[in-house]
Phi, psi and omega in degrees: 000125183233136175262102183289147175071031184274009168247145181286164179297339180264004175094358182278171180285165178225158174256136183250127171250125184226151177241131181240154168233128183237138172280120183283147173301139185297339181282348177289133189301319182289333174294316179298312183291320183290329176285335174289328179237073187293343180277350184269154174248125179255123182241115173278107186282322175197158180192153179215131176288138179227112183053242181260010181231187178214138176260125188226154169242117186234153180235141174244129177242119178191175183291330181219087186284348184305306180299326179291317177300320178296319180293323177294314181302322184268359181293138183296340180269359183248126180239160171050050181283127181229109180288123184264321183206147176205140169218199187285345185234355178200157173222147179233133183216152171253138184202166176244135180243151187269019177210161184235025185300330180293339185256344189304313185294329178281318180298320181292336181261002180064025175254127179290146179290145176250129183253152003280153170260131187252134175234128176220125175050046175082003180242135182253130177246133184206161179249151171228148173238125189205162168286171179302316182297317178296319180298314180295321179294321178295317177297320178297321179294321177296315179299319182291334182282348182064018175289145174278119183216164178223133173273110187276322182199154177221131176234129178256132176242108182286127185287341182253013176242131181284137182292314184237150170288164178302319182292318178297317180296317179299315184292315180294320180297315179296315181298319178294316182295323182278350178093021180295329181267359180290159177238111357286164182296142181258356174208163182261165175299324179297323180291320176297314180298320181296318181290331178275352181061044175227168177280167184298320183295322178293316178298317180298315181294319181294316178298316182297314181292318179295317179297319179298321179296317179298314181295317182300320186275326193241345186271117170247131182303121182251146178275000000 
């Protein structure tokens, strides 16, 4: 697995943000439960390995989370289940699990897990942020593990290239502060342009280009 273009045009290093999808081993408890309820989304909000187990905070999103919460609570690999919140479309619980399979691939590659980790129908989707060398090592580890996986997206952020021009940053900062991006808007484009002492078309173009740069560099479609 290779991340093309992971050096900047000026020769400096880059940071790589990537999204992967992995098919979980069927013996992992969340793989078992999620394939039983393929319409549900399981979100691992945070977790930490402890000895031979892991302490986790997880969320279930579906039309009726009650039966799923009951199945998680009664699963033989889940201990100390404590329901924190529940409504008609989601439940949040803290629990301890008797295995660390969700963390093994990250721990072995020296990459910290990034939350939330998403599981749907036996497949886990997660993000990593790494240098080129770390990214390549992580890919090599995945290949060596014989896990079935898919690289969904890659975003490179060059450390020696500025994301926004001074004018774009000034314009976006002012627009954000004045409430231009609020819903509903708290100021008009004309008011932003007036404070910047430019015409409306210039303000509009600057906001559009600056917003596009931010989205291009940092937005990965999240579930």
